[in-house]
N, C-alpha and C positions, 0 to 999 in steps of 0.2 A: 324424531329424526336421529339416526345414528351419526356419530361424529365425523366419519368419513364422508357421509352424504352432504355435510355442511359445506365442505370445500368443493364437492362436486357441483353443488348449487351455485357457488361463486363462479366456477368455470362456465357453467351454463349461461352466465350473464355476459360473457364475452361476445363481442360483435366485430365484424370486419371494420377496420379503420380506427379501432381503439388504440390508445397508448396505455400500456399496463406497466406500472413500475414494480419491479421485483428487487428487493435488496440483494446485495452480493456479499462476498466474504462470509463471515460467520452469521450474518443475518438472513441468509437465503433460507426460505422455507422449503425443506425437502418434501414435506407433506403436500404442499401446493403443487410442486412439480409432478409428484406422483399422481395427483388428481388430473393434471393436464394430460399426463400419459394415458389415463383411462379414457379421456375424451379428446383425442388429438384433433378431431375435426373442428373443435371450437377455437383452435389456434389460427385457423385460416384468416388471412387478412389482418391479424392482430400484430401490432408492433410492441415487442417486449423491450423495456428500457431498464437499465441497471448497470452498476459498476461491478461487473463480475470479473474475478481475478483468475488468471491462468494458474493452474496447479492447485487451486483451492475450490473453485466452483466448476462443477461438471454437468450442470443441467443444460441439455442441448435444446434450447427453445426454438431456433429455426428448424431443427430436425423434426419437430413435432408434426409439421405439415408443409407441403411444397410452397404454400403461400404465406407461411409465417415469416415475420420479419424481426429484426433486432436492431436497436440503437446501442452501440457498444463504445467503450472507451479503452478497452484492452483487447488485444487479439487473443484468441483461443483456438486450439486446433480444429474444433468443430465449426468455427466461423469462416474458415478460409474458403471453402467451396460455396456456401451461400453468399459470401461477399463477392465472389466472382460472378455470381448470378444476379447481383444487384439487390439482394434481399437483406444485406447487413450494411448499415452505415457505421463506419469506424471513424470516430472523431479524435484527432490528435491533440487533445487538450490536457493540460495539467489539472490537478484537483480543483484549483480555484476556478478554472474555466469550466470544468464539469459542473461544479456547484451553480455557476451562473447559467449554464445551459439548462440544467434541470429546473431552475427557478423560472425560466421563461417558457418552458415546454408545457403545452396542455396535457394534463394527466387525467385520463378517464377513470382509471381504477388504480389505487395504490394498496399494496399489501404490506402489512407490518407483522413481524413475528415478535411477540411480546411475552413478558412474564404475567402470571396471574395478577389480577387487580388487588390493590391494597384496600384498606377499609374505606378510603375516600373514592375508590373506583379508578385510581390512576394505575396505568400499566407501564412498566419499564421496557425500553428497547434492549435491555440486557447487555449483550456483548457486542452490539453493532449499532452505533449512533451516527455513522458517517454522513450518509446522503438522504435518508428518509425525511429529516426535518425540512429539506429544501422543497419537497413536493406535497407533504401531508395535508397542510391546510388548504391547498388549492385543488386537491383531488376530488373529482365528482363523486366517486364511490370509494369509501374507506373501509378496508377489510382488516380485521385483527385476527391473526392466528395466535391464540393464547396457548403457549406451550409450557407445561409445568417444569420442564427441564431448563427453561430460560431463567437465569438469575435476575433478581432485582438489584440493579447497580445504582451508584450515585451518579446523577446526571443533571444537565441543565434542561433536558427535554423529556417529557413523558406524554402518554396518550390517555385521554379520558375515555372510559368505556362508553359513556353516553354520547361521545362524538363519533362513534363508529357506526357505519351502516350495517355491517355484518360482523359478528363475533363468533369464531369457531374455536372450540376448546379441544385440542388434539395433542396427546402425548406423542412426540416424534423425536427421532435423533436430531441433534444439532450438527452443523458443519464443524468438524474437528480436524486438527492437523498439528503435529509436533514438529519442532524445528529441525531435529536431527543433530547428530554429533559432528562437529567440524574436525577435519583432519589436521595433521601437524602444520601444514602450510598456512591454513587459515588461522590456527592458533598463534602462529608467529605474527601474522598481520594484526590479530587482536592485541597482542602485547605491545606492538608499535603504536597502535591507536591509543591504548590505555596510557602510554607515556605522554601523550599529547593532551590528555584530559586532566583537569585539576579538580581538587576537592571543591565542592560547591557549584560545579557546573550543572547546567540543565541540558539534557541530551535529547536528540532525536535519532531514532534508530529505525531501520527498515525491518525486513524479515529475512529468514533464511539462515544458512549455516555461517555466512560471513558475520552477520550480526550476533549470532550465538557466540562466536569466538570472541567478539569484542566484549559482550556482556560478561563472559566468564573471566575475562582479564581485569574486570573493574571491581572485583569483590573486596579489595583492600582499600578502595577509595571511600570517602565519607562525605555526607551531606549532598549527595547527588540528587537531582530531580530529573523527571522525564516529561517531555512534551512532544508527543509523537502521533503519527497517524495510526499506527498499529503497535500493540504490545503483545508479546508472546509469553509462553510459560517460563522462558529463560529468565525473565525479569524477577521471578521469585527468588532466584539465587542472590540478587542484590538486596532484596528485602530481608532474607534470612541472615545475610552477612552483616547487615547494618549499614550497607552503603547507601540505601535509600530509606528514609524514615520520615514520618510525619503525615498528617491528614492532608489528602489531596496532592501529595508529592508526585503522583503518577497521573498525568493527564493524557488521554488517548481517545481516538475515535472508535477503534475496533480492538477487540481482543481475539486472539487465535491460539488455541491449544486443545487440550482434552477437556472432558466434562468435569473432572476434578478441579482443574484450573478455573473453569467457569464458576464452579461453586465457591471457590476461594474469593472470587471477585465480589460476591455478595456479602462477605464477612470482613473484608479488609478495607478500612476507610482511607488507605493510601491511594486507592484507585478512584479516579473521577473521569467520567466520560463526557465528551463534547462532540458536536457536529463538525463537519469539515469547515463550515463557515466560521468556526472559532479556532480549531486546531491549526488550520492552514492560512489564517489571516496574517499577511506579511507584516502589517503595522503592529499587530499584537506580538508577533515573534520578535520583531526588532526592538521591542521594549523589554525583552527578557535579558538581563545581564548574563554574560558568559554563556550564551546559547551555542551549543556545538551540534552541528548537523553532520551525521555520519551516514554515508550512502555508498553502495557498491557500483562499480563501473564494469562495462564489458571490455573497453579498450580506451586508451588515452593517447593522443598523438603529441608530437614534440612541440606543437604550439600551445598545448594545454586544452585542446578540445576534447570533450568527454562524450563517448558513445555509451549510452546506458541500456538500450533495448533493441539493438539490431545486430544480426550476425550474418555476414555474407549476403546482405540484402533481404534477409528474412526477419520480419518483426518477431521479437520474443515476448513483448508485453505491451507497454504503452508508456506515455509520458509520466503518468502517475503523480505522486505527491512531492517528489524531490524538489522541483524548482522553487516553490515558495519557501521551503525550509532553507535552502541554500541562500536565497536572496535575503531572507530575514536574518540568517546567521551573520552574513557579511555586513548588515546594518546594525546589529546588536552591539552594545558596548562589550568589548572583550570577546565577541563572537568569533567562531571559526567554522569553516566548512571543509570537511574531510571526505575525500573519495578514496575508496579501497578497492584493490583488485589484485588477483594473483598475476604474477609477471608473465605466465605462459598459459597456453591452452594446448589441446591436442597432445597430452602427455609430454609436454615440454618441446614440442616441435614448432609451435607458433608463439611469437612474441605478442603480448597484449599491450606493450608499449610500442607504438608504430610511428613511422615518419610523418605520415599524413593520414587522416581518416579517409578511407576510400569511398567509392561510389556505393558500396554495399553497407555503409554505415549511416547512422543518423545522429546528428549532434543533439545530445540531451542537455549539455551544459556548455555554454560558449567559453572561449579561452579566457575572457575577462572574469569569469566566475570561479576559475580554478584557484583554490587557496592552498590546501594541503593535500598531498598524495601519499598513500601508503601501499607498499607491496611487502612480500615476505622478506625482501632485501633491505628494508628500512623505510624511512619517511623523509619528506622534504616539504619545506615551506616555500611556496612559489609566488605568492601574491605580489611581492615587491621586487621580484627579480626581472631582469631584462630578458628579451627573447632568447638570447644566446645562453644566459645563465640558467633559465628554466629548462631549456633543452638539455643542457649538461646534467642538471639534477635528475631529470626524468631518465636519461640514459643510465645514470648510476642506479636507478631503481629497477631497471630491466634485468632479465636473467643474463648472467655473464656471457654465455655463448653468442648473444645477440648484440652486445654493446658495441663492438667494433663496427659492425654493419650499420647500426643506427647512427654512430658518429660520422661515418662516411656519407650516409644519406643526408644528415643534417648539414654537412659541409656543402653539399651540392645545393640544398634548399637555400641555405644562408647566402650563397654566392648569387643567387637570383633574386634576392629580396630588394 
């Protein structure tokens, strides 16, 4: 059998009514999606399940067939129309809720993209350990796509070749993406955040240019550790500067970067991978001294409510992994939860500090969760401030042309409280 035909035979096993788990982010098997594209009729009536991330994963599973379905936890452009047709179930769950949902969902077939087996026949999940451990043991059919490009990483979970029903060995590209260079505004935010981080802190960071700016501002710090859902190639700057050192000092569920970064993960004992059941466990996070959660926001209102994933009523992503990290940070000894955002959007025409979150916004973090806020204009600690004091501080973080209007709006709001 040729290698391509192996995955074709897996696709031939699909039947209407099946739940098929496909890893997302850097764990998605591009070779398996190509096999599905060769036989799109086999997607009819199949529900594909996975945590596929907008801007990272582009496999259009509902687009394979008019009767294909998907259970999703993030919105993606290709999901909007099939969702209107009733073929996509979008669940507004944080990562803890997603983990619990997957643990209770019957899985007829699970696909894992793994490294070649070691001498004991164990295969590593490589750069993506987030959600597959929630479903693997219960899946009726377990398929391993062995990819020689997938590195063997240090992890609490691996797969025995003997436990797989099908093993397909195929050399195929991995999902890759670089963070990109942050502009001057984001670099200013990064410097403000770095001033709030102390030597010895344990950090949680998201992805994107905002987080890149923060990481680049931390290179003079020392004895930092990382405990995060995702790690990008930017973190190598902290390794090379000496800001992060030591075996297992970087704990993450997923790595995202280019293939040279992935190869580095197999060689660097600072990196240790864990499932979402471990990385996002609130009780475990709360036991980490000086845990600092750093996340981006779309807008924040003067009460301190945070919108993280909605713009003018249009969903941008999903709830994601932020809530357990923020909750854990607020419970941890010396912990801090920091939200970062640019003060304006629309080339300076729209303030992202707003009087109230509007009907087109979604609350990602409630007002009582707001701890520290950073824009390019500075930072503020809000947790122990009164309603009026926090509104004043947030107005100071807004872009200067909007401050007077925000103050007037708050005066009217306050008068009605």
